[in-house]
Each structure stands twice: as C-alpha cells, then as structure tokens.
C-alpha positions in Angstrom: 13.1 -3.8 -18.5 14.2 -4.3 -14.8 13.0 -1.5 -12.5 15.5 0.3 -10.3 14.7 -0.4 -6.6 14.0 2.6 -4.4 16.8 3.7 -2.1 15.4 6.3 0.2 16.5 7.3 3.7 14.5 6.2 6.7 11.5 8.4 7.3 11.2 9.8 3.8 7.6 8.6 3.2 6.4 10.2 6.4 8.1 13.5 5.6 6.8 13.4 2.0 3.2 12.8 3.4 3.4 15.5 6.1 5.6 18.2 4.5 5.9 18.1 0.7 2.5 19.6 0.0 1.6 21.0 3.4 0.7 24.6 4.2 4.0 26.6 4.7 5.8 24.3 2.3 6.4 27.0 -0.3 5.0 26.2 -3.7 4.0 22.7 -2.6 0.8 23.8 -0.9 -0.3 25.8 -4.0 0.5 22.9 -6.3 -1.6 20.6 -4.1 -4.6 22.9 -4.2 -4.4 23.3 -8.0 -3.9 19.6 -8.6 -6.9 18.7 -6.5 -9.0 21.3 -8.3 -7.9 20.0 -11.8 -8.7 16.4 -10.8 -12.1 17.3 -9.4 -13.0 19.2 -12.5 -12.0 16.2 -14.7 -14.0 13.8 -12.5 -17.1 15.9 -12.9 -16.7 15.5 -16.7 -16.2 11.7 -16.4 -19.0 9.2 -16.9 -20.7 8.0 -13.7 -19.2 4.7 -12.5 -19.8 2.3 -9.7 -17.1 0.1 -8.2 -13.5 0.4 -7.0 -11.0 2.9 -8.3 -7.3 2.3 -8.7 -4.7 4.8 -7.5 -1.4 3.8 -9.1 1.0 4.9 -8.0 -0.7 6.1 -4.9 2.4 7.3 -3.0 1.2 8.2 0.5 -2.4 8.4 -0.7 -2.6 12.2 -1.1 -5.1 12.1 -4.0 -6.9 8.9 -3.1 -9.6 10.6 -1.1 -10.6 12.6 -4.2 -11.6 9.5 -6.1 -15.4 8.6 -6.3 -15.8 5.3 -4.6 -13.6 2.8 -2.8 -10.0 2.9 -3.7 -7.2 0.3 -4.1 -3.8 1.9 -3.6 -0.8 0.5 -5.5 2.8 1.7 -5.2 6.3 0.1 -5.6 7.4 1.7 -2.3 6.0 -0.2 0.6 7.0 2.6 3.0 4.8 5.0 1.0 1.9 2.6 1.3 2.4 2.3 5.0 2.4 6.1 5.3 -1.1 6.4 3.7 -3.7 7.5 6.2 -6.6 5.9 4.2 -8.0 2.6 5.3 -7.8 1.3 1.7 -6.5 -2.0 0.4 -2.9 -1.5 -0.4 -0.8 -3.5 -2.9 3.0 -3.2 -3.3 3.4 -3.6 -7.0 4.4 -2.0 -10.3 2.3 -0.3 -12.9 4.3 -2.1 -15.5 2.6 -5.4 -14.5 -0.5 -4.8 -12.4 -1.6 -7.9 -10.4 -5.3 -7.4 -11.4 -7.8 -8.9 -13.8 -8.8 -7.2 -17.0 -11.4 -4.4 -16.5 -11.8 -4.9 -12.8 -11.6 -1.2 -11.9 -14.4 1.4 -12.5 -11.7 4.1 -12.9 -8.0 4.8 -12.5 -5.8 7.7 -11.4 -2.2 7.7 -12.5 -0.7 10.8 -11.0 2.9 12.1 -10.8 4.4 9.1 -12.4 4.9 9.6 -16.2 7.2 12.6 -15.8 9.7 10.1 -14.5 9.4 7.9 -17.5 11.9 9.0 -20.2 10.7 7.2 -23.3 7.4 7.1 -25.3 7.6 3.3 -25.6 7.7 2.8 -21.8 5.0 5.4 -21.3 2.7 3.7 -23.8 3.3 0.3 -22.2 2.3 1.7 -18.8 -0.8 3.4 -20.3 -1.8 0.1 -22.0 -1.5 -1.7 -18.6 -3.8 0.9 -17.0 -6.3 0.5 -19.8 -6.2 -3.2 -19.4 -7.4 -3.2 -15.8 -9.9 -0.3 -16.2 -13.4 -0.3 -17.7 -14.2 3.3 -17.0 -12.4 6.7 -17.0 -8.7 7.1 -16.5 -7.0 10.3 -15.3 -3.3 10.6 -16.0 -0.8 13.4 -15.5 2.3 14.4 -17.4 4.8 17.2 -17.7 4.0 19.6 -20.6 7.2 20.6 -22.4 5.6 23.8 -23.7 5.7 25.5 -20.3 7.9 28.1 -18.5 8.6 25.6 -15.8 10.1 23.2 -18.2 12.1 26.0 -20.0 13.6 27.0 -16.6 14.6 23.4 -16.0 16.4 23.2 -19.3 18.2 26.5 -18.7 19.4 25.2 -15.3 20.9 22.2 -17.1 22.7 24.5 -19.6 24.3 26.3 -16.6 25.6 23.0 -15.2 22.8 22.1 -12.7 22.2 18.4 -12.3 19.4 16.8 -14.2 16.2 16.5 -12.2 15.3 13.0 -13.6 12.0 14.4 -14.9 10.9 14.2 -18.5 8.5 16.5 -20.3 6.7 15.9 -23.6 4.8 18.3 -25.9 1.1 18.1 -25.3 0.3 17.0 -28.8 2.8 14.2 -28.6 1.5 12.9 -25.2 -2.1 13.0 -26.5 -0.9 10.9 -29.5 0.7 8.4 -27.0 -2.7 8.1 -25.2 -4.5 7.3 -28.5 -1.8 4.7 -29.4 -2.4 3.1 -26.0 -6.1 2.9 -26.6 -7.0 5.8 -24.3 -8.7 8.6 -26.3 -8.3 11.9 -24.4 -11.5 13.6 -23.5 -10.4 16.7 -21.6 -7.1 18.3 -20.6 -6.4 20.5 -17.6 -3.1 22.2 -16.9 -2.5 23.6 -13.5 -1.4 26.9 -15.0 -1.4 26.8 -18.8 2.0 27.7 -20.3 3.5 28.3 -16.8 3.3 25.1 -14.8 4.3 21.8 -16.5 2.0 19.5 -14.5 -1.0 18.6 -16.7 -3.9 16.2 -16.1 -5.8 14.4 -18.8 -9.2 12.5 -18.7 -9.3 9.5 -21.0 -11.9 6.8 -21.8 -10.6 3.3 -22.7 -11.8 1.8 -25.9 -13.8 -0.9 -24.1 -17.5 -1.6 -24.9 -19.7 0.4 -22.6 -16.6 1.9 -20.9 -18.2 1.5 -17.4 -21.1 3.8 -18.1 -24.4 3.6 -16.3 
C-alpha cells in the first residue's frame, strides 16, 4: 500500500520539538511526563539487553533518550530527523519496510504511530516488521477505545467536528493483534486508565533467547 507523503509547513518539526510537549503547552507537558514515566516503568520490567535500540518512528527524538543503550532513529519525515537533538544514527525510512537485518536490534520503541493506522491488517504488518528486526523487548503504544478521551472524540464527530485522523482500538483487541504478530504482551501501562487513550505495552518477540542475558 503506497504511503501518503508528508506535507507540512516549513518549521513544523522545530515547533513540534520545542512547543508540543514543553512546559506551558497545556496538556502536552503533562502528557510528556506521564508517557516518560510509563515507558520507564515498562523498561524496568523488560529483560536486560545489550546492543542498539530502534526508535521508529522517532519524530524529533523526544523519547529516544529514555532507551537503554545506543539508539538508531528512524522516521519517514526527514525534517523531524534533522530536528532531533540526539547525536544518534538517523535513517529516513518507513516502518512498513525497515532497512535492517533480522534481529539486529536489542530492543525497539514504536511510540505514537499506531493510533494513525486505521486497520488491524496494517497494524499487524507493522508489528511483524518490528518483531523481525528485534531480538529483545519491544514497547509499542496505541489508543485505547475504552477511554473518556476517545468517547469525547466520538461525540465531537457526532456534532460535526472534523475527524482527527486517529484510530482507537479496544485493549483486548490490540493485545490479540500483538499475539497474532508474534509479540506476546508482557505488561500494559495506560497514562490514566479509563481517562486517557494513550497506552503503552511491553512485548517480547517469539525469538529464541529473545535477547536475554
């Protein structure tokens, strides 16, 4: 399936990096704090690994510094990669077809992507590609449909507000998608259970040894 190219105004990546989750940005700063806390908690539960981690898509690198070890950043948007302050290797590419060998990463983070993917088939394809290149823990995020935030979004659409382009899925259904992709879920952390839709999941691929030491 061809991917729609990004069409963003000049300076978007820098504004996203500097303003979207900064102090004084309204709910963005609190969201950033809760997302980092949830990721750190899941990483503490993950098996110890050695080697590089993949951050895909990395955006401007907001979460890359939270990962344990050297990081390779991947994003479709070259401007986002240029905006990252981290001195990490950066690859402009797609999570649908990652340009890496099987099992070459000790762990992977896929954050704030799957809520933009509307179908289970496409989500599972992406998850399988993440599993292919990773021999250790994988942390992914999704939007939980059983949340007040998602209910508010649906009500806004009923009153004629434009669609946000974000897709939510019931937690049980997303966990089933993970298993179908060969990524058994180990732990789930919602930012604010039943209130916020953003939810992070720790998975372990079904590879021998799974990068454990």
